[in-house]
C-alpha positions as CSV (number, residue, x, y, z in Angstrom):
1,M,13.8,-5.1,-2.9
2,D,16.0,-2.2,-3.8
3,A,18.6,-2.1,-1.0
4,T,19.5,1.6,-1.8
5,N,16.2,2.7,-0.2
6,T,16.4,0.8,3.1
7,A,18.1,1.3,6.5
8,P,21.7,0.0,6.8
9,I,20.6,-3.0,9.0
10,Y,18.3,-4.2,6.2
11,D,21.0,-3.8,3.7
12,L,23.2,-6.1,5.8
13,L,20.4,-8.6,6.3
14,I,19.7,-8.7,2.6
15,T,23.4,-9.2,1.9
16,E,23.6,-12.0,4.5
17,R,20.3,-13.8,4.0
18,G,19.0,-12.7,0.6
19,D,15.9,-10.7,-0.1
20,V,13.3,-12.9,1.7
21,I,10.5,-10.5,1.1
22,A,11.0,-10.4,-2.6
23,D,11.3,-14.2,-2.6
24,A,8.1,-14.6,-0.6
25,A,6.3,-12.2,-3.0
26,H,7.5,-14.2,-6.0
27,A,6.4,-17.5,-4.5
28,A,3.0,-16.0,-3.6
29,E,2.5,-14.8,-7.1
30,Q,3.4,-18.2,-8.6
31,T,1.0,-19.9,-6.2
32,R,-1.7,-17.5,-7.1
33,L,-1.2,-18.1,-10.8
34,K,-1.2,-21.9,-10.4
35,A,-4.3,-21.8,-8.2
36,A,-6.1,-19.6,-10.7
37,D,-5.2,-21.9,-13.5
38,T,-6.1,-25.0,-11.6
39,L,-9.4,-23.7,-10.3
40,D,-10.6,-22.1,-13.5
41,F,-13.1,-24.7,-14.8
42,H,-14.9,-22.3,-17.1
43,L,-12.0,-22.2,-19.6
44,A,-12.2,-26.0,-20.1
45,D,-16.0,-25.7,-20.8
46,K,-15.5,-22.8,-23.3
47,A,-12.8,-24.8,-25.1
48,K,-15.2,-27.7,-25.5
49,D,-17.8,-25.4,-27.0
50,H,-15.4,-24.1,-29.7
51,T,-14.2,-27.6,-30.7
52,A,-17.6,-29.2,-31.0
């Protein structure tokens, strides 16, 4: 999160605690990518068709 576009209280919180919102968004995206990769069974089937 860009601290220059926020209220001063948020700038202080980000300085003290880190950018929790950005960290949570990053963790959510990593989880989404891992879940999509894990649950995508169609790719494995297509790979078998091309190697056979």
